[in-house]
N, C-alpha and C positions, 0 to 999 in steps of 0.2 A: 640434121639428125639428132635425135634425143640422146644426149650423153648418158642420162640415167638408165635408159634401157640397155645400154651397152656396158654398164658397170658390172664387171665380173669379179670385183674385189672380194676376197674371202673375209669372213668374220674374224674377230680377234681370236676366238677359240680355235677356228680352223688354222689360223696362222701359226699359233704355237703348237697345235696338234700336228701340223705338217712340217714342222721345223726340221731341216736336214733331209727332207724327202724330196723326190723329184716331182715337179709339176707335170701335167699331161704333155705340155709342149716340149718340156725338157726331155721327157722319156722318148718322145718321137725322134729327137735328134741325138739322144745319148742313152740308148737302151741298156747299157751295161748295168747289171745288178749292183755293181760296186759304186755307182755314181752317188748314191745316198751317203755311203761311207766317205767318199771323197769330199763331199760337201761338209760333212762334220769335221773331217780332218782339216779342211780349210779354215773352219772356225777356230779349231785348236791352234792352228798356225797363226791366225790373226791375233789370238790372245797371247801367244808366246812372243809375237812381235812387239805388241804393246808392253808386255811385261819386261822384255829385255832392254828396250830403249829407255824405259823408266828406271830400270836398274842402273844403267850407265849414267843417267843424270842424277840419281839420288844416292848412289852407293856411299858418298862421302858426307852426307848431311849430318849423320849422327856423331861424327868424330872430327869434322873439319875445324870446328871452333877450338877444340882442344889442341889439334895439331898446329893451327895458326897462332894460338896464344903462346905456344912454346917458341915460336919464331918472333914473338913480340909484335904481332899484327893485331890491330884492334877490330872490334866488331863491325865498325863502319867499313873498313877495308874488305872484310870478309863479305859483308852484304853487297858492296859494290862489285866484287868479283862474281858472286853468284848471279846478280841481276844483269851482268853484262851479257849473259846468255840471251836475254830478251832483245839485244841489239841485232844479233844474227837472225832471231826469230822474225822480227819486224822487217828486216832487210829482205828476207825471202818472200814475205807477203807483198811488199811494195813493188819489187821487181818482177814478181810473178814467176820466180825460178822453178818452183814446184810444178805449177801449171804447165810451164814450157816443157819440163821433163816428161810430164804425164802425157802430153800430146805427141812429143817426138818419140820417146821410147815406147809408150803405149803398150806396156807389157807388165802386168802386175808382178810376175815372178822376178823379173830383172830389177824393177823399182824397189821392191822390198829387200832383196838381197844386197843391192848396192848401198841402200840406206843403212842396213845393219853393219856392213863391213866398215862404213865410215864411222859409225858409233864405236865399233870395237877398237879401231886405231886411235881415235881421239881419247877414249877413256884410258887406254894404256899410256898414252903420252901425258895425260893429267897426273898419273902417279909418278912417272919418271922425273918430271920437272921439279918435284919437291926437293930433289937432291941439289938443286942450284943453291949455292950458298948466299949469294947476294939477294936480299929481300926485294929490292927494287926490280931486278931482272926477273925474279920469280913471279912477282905480281904482273909484270907486263906480259910475259910469256903465258902465264895462266889465263889472263884475260883474253888474249888472242885465241887460245884453245877453246875457252868458254864461248866466245862469239861464234866460232866454227861449229861448236856443238849446237848452238842455237839455230844455225842454218839447217842442220840435219833434223833438229827437233821439230821445226815447222813441218817438214816433209813427213816426219814420223806421225804427226798428229793428223795431217790432212789425208794421207794415203788410206788409213783404215776407214775413214768416213766415206771416201770415194769408192772403196772396195765394197762397203755395205750397200751403197746406192746401186752399184753396177751388178753385183752378184745376188744380193738379197733385197730387191726393191720393196717387196711386200712385207718384209720382216725388219725393216730398217731400224726402228726404235729398239727392238729387242737385240739385234746384232750389234748395234752401236753400244748398247749397254754392256754386252759381253766383252766388246773390245775395251771398254773402260774398266771392266773388272781386271783384265790383265794389267792395264796401266797402273791402277791404284794398288793392286797387290804388289806389283813390282816396287813401288815406292816403299811400302812397309817392309817387305822382305829385304830390300837393298840396305835400308838403314840398320836393320837388326844384324844382318850378316856382316855388313861393313864394320859395325862396332866390334863385333866378335873377332873378325880377322885383324882389325887394327890393334886391339888389346893384346892379341897373341903373337902376331907376326910382323907388325909394323905398318907403316903408311902405304907402302906399295902393294901389299898383298890384296886388299879389296879390289884394286883396279885390275890386277892380273886375273882375278876371279871373274869380274864382270866382262872383261874383254874375251876371255875364253868362252863364257856362257853365250855371249852374243854371236861369236863365230860359229858355235855349234848350232844355234837356232837358225843362222843363215844357211847352213848346209841342209837342215831339215826343210826349210822353206823352198830351197832349190828343187826339192823332190815333190813337195806337196802342193805348192801354190800354182794356180792356173796361169797360163800365158794369155788370158783373155784381155780384151781392151778395157781401158779405164772408162769410168762413167763420163768424165769430162770430154773424152774424145769421141763419144758415140755419135752416130749420124744425126741424132735429134738435135744436138748442139749446133751442127752445121746448118740444119734447116732453119732453126730459129735465128741464128746470128746473121744469116743471109737474107732473112725476111725484113720488111720495112720495120724501122724502130717504132715500138709501141710503148704504151705506158708501163707494161710489165718488164721493161728493160731497166727501170730505175729502182733504186732501193728505197723502201719506206723509211721515213724519218722516225717512225715509232720504234724502229729496231734498237734505238739507243737506250731505251728504258730497261728492257730485259738485260742488256749488256751491263749497264751500271749495277743492276741488282746482283748479278753473278760476280762481277769484278770485286765488289765489296766483300763478298763471302770468301773469295779465293785468296784474299790477303791473309786470312787467318791460318790457312794450312801452311803457307810459307813461313809464318812466324812460328807455328808449331815445330817445324823442322829444325829451326835454329835455336829455339828457346827451351824446348822441353828437356832435353838432355842436360844442359848446363843448369837449369832450374832445379832439377832433382839432385844434381851433383853438388851444387854450391849450397843449397838451402837445407838439404836433408842427408848429404853425404852418400848418395847412391852412386853406383859405378856407371861408367859409360855404357856398359853392356845392359844394365838395368833399364836405362833410358831407351836403348834400342829395343828391348823387349816390350816396353810399353807401347812403342810405335807399331808393334805388330798388331795391336788391337785397332789402331787407326787403319791399318791395311785391311784387317778383317771387316771393319765397318764400311770401308770404301767398296770392297767386293760386294757386300750385302746391298749397299745403297745403289751401286751400278746395276746390279741384277734386278732388284725390286723396282728401281726407278724406270728402267727400260721396259720391264714387263708391264708396269702400271700404265705407261704411256701407250704401249701396244694394245693393251686390253681396254683402254679408255676408262680405267677405274677412277682416276682423278684428273681434273683439269691441270694443264701444265703449270698455270700460275699457282694453283693450290699446292702442287708439289714443290714449287719454288719457295713458297712461304714455309712449308713444312721443313724443307732443308735448312732455311735460315734459322728457324727455331731450334732445330737439333744442334746446329753448330753453336748457337748461343749457349745452350745448356751444357754442351760438352766443354766449351771454353771455361765456363764458370766452375765446373767440376775439376778441370785439370789445373787451373791457376786460381784457386779460391782467394777471395779478398782477405788480406792480412788481418783486418779488424774483426773478422769472424774466426777467432783463434781456434776453437775446437775443430772446425771444419778445415782450417788451414793446416793443422797438424796431420790431418789424414790425407793430404794432397798426394803423397806417393802411391796411395792405394786407390783413391778416387780417380787418379789419372787414367787407370785402366778403363773405367766406365766412361770417363770424359772423352778420351780419344776415340773410343768405339762410337759414341753418339755423334761426335763431330765428323768422324769418318763416314758415317752413314749419310749425314746431311750434305756433305760437299758434293758427291756425285749425283745425288738426287736433284739438286738445283742445277748441276751442270748439264745433264741430259735433258732436263725440262727446258732449259734456256734455248737449246738448239731447236727443239720442237716449237717453242714460242716464236722464235725468229722466222722459221719456215711458215708458220701459220699466219703471223702478222703480215708477211710479205704477200701471201696469197690473198688474204682478205682485203688488203688495202690497195695493192698495186697490180694484182693479177698473177696468174700462175707463172712461176719463174722457170727459165730455161736451165738446162744442166750447167751452163757456164755461170749463170747468176746464182744457182744453188751453191756452186763451188765458191763463188765470191762471198756469199753469206756465211758459208762454213769457215772461210778464212778470217772473216771479221769476228766470228764467234771464237775462233782459236786465239786471235790476237787479244781480244778483250778478256777471255778466260785466263790467258797466261800473263797478261800485263801485271796484274796484282799478284798472281801466283809466283812469277819469277821475281817480282819486286818485293815479295813477302820477306825473303831473307834480308834484304836491305832495310825494310821497315822494322823487322825484328831486331837487327843489329843496332839500328838507331835508337829504338825504344829501350833496349837493354842497357845502352850507355847512359841514358838520362832518367829512366824510370825503373821502378821495381817490376818484377815479373807480374805481380798481381795487378798493379796499376796499369801496366801495358794491356793486360787482358780486359780491363774495364773499358779502355779506349776501343779495343777491337769489338767488344760487345756492342758498343754504340753503332759500329758499322753493320752488325747483324740486324739491329733494329731498323736502321735505314733501309737495308735491303728488303726486309719483310714488308715494310711500309710501301715501297715502290711496287713490289709484286702484288700486294693487296689492292693497290690503286688500279693497276693494270687489269686485275681480275674483275674489279667492279665495273671498269669501263668496258671491258670486253664481254661481260655477261650478256649484254643486249645484242651483240653481233655474232656470238657463238651459235652455230647451227649444226645441222647434221653433217654438213660437208666437212667440218673439222674432225669428224669421227672416221673419215676415210684416210688411209695412208696417203700422204701428200705426193709421194713420188711413185705411186703404183702406176700412174699413167705413163711413166717413162721407162717401163720395163723393156729390156732388150727384146722380149718375145712379142711385143706389140708394134704396130706401125701407126704413124700419125701424119696428119697433113695440116697445113696452115690454110684455113678457108678464107673466103672473101669477107666474112663477118669479123675477121681479125681475132679469132680465138681458136684454141685447139679443139679438135674433135677426134675421137678415136674411131677406127673402123676395123672390122674383122678382116683377117687375111683372106 
């Protein structure tokens, strides 16, 4: 059967034009006129989910250096504490804890709510343990809590992607971008609000705020989110996993190159989080609140970059590698504006004001390369190893999350280390080199892939796995779709 004749995929314009509306098949099963509104509310809930878990993780970044310095804790200890979150993150990926829960619970509403409640409890505990007088005990308890936050953080990153696959398969890139809008906005808002609450009410106040916000969003999601099945647990995964093992069950070795490219970029934002506020405070006498205000522009840039990056991928305006190069260049320019070289004295003196433009540009570049990397991984796998099953798609997404967060979570440690041994400007020059390497890798992949890119890349990769379609595994060992 000719798959091309059966291709009913909408054009990019139709995808965005029909966003939030019912498809014909959905209207047959869900004729309620409120269903379109419900779908839009689900997107709002998804964005609130990503916003609140990022608030829980980032609420203290703007003031933790100041708070720990008052306890005579060095930058390296602070960096080690923050980076310990990655231990829990990797642990959940290696043991497959999130995938196990998604298969067993198999209910988006329950999964999202339980995850938020875990974040709410842990962020409140983070604030309360600061009252422990012994620094050694404080660090040990804080690291344990941070590792547990990493366990929930992996689930918080994987669930929205699975939700976009399952509920919005033909709009995945756009919906995934919207989810990242909430994530990155949460980072900037958390840092700004955290600094303000810390200055006025003390260390515990920001954590009470984030815990209360997260609990409120959990109640909202309890009402709005559907109880539908996860993408990982859909019947298609069972069909493919019970079929004979084929070439498309393996991961392409080429996936490593986009991952390296995005990992190098994500180190920069982690450094921004721990270096910007003390840089402006120590070098120019700006308050902690001022630094938090500057970070709002990073949040604004990330919202813009997530939305534009996701829409550009959905509409096929630019190749994913081109977007990755663009993201690296924007981060590089933003880095140099925020932490100007000291030997350019006139520019260096303007750093407190250039930081607004610098963080905005860096903020735009980070999510652009992030959403593009995920699409690059999916496309590379399909081109070189065959169409992946939902289980393999989830595995690729997990690898993307681990790689993305490896340097993102290690960024505070890198920043703390660089701040102990180098000036802020010299540290920025080192990070600028990472941006150049990242852009070079993406450019090389773009040139290599230019000969293999074809019209198939312009089709949404996961549209064939829509829950509204059926599939069969034929004797030719490839998937073909058929009408119901």
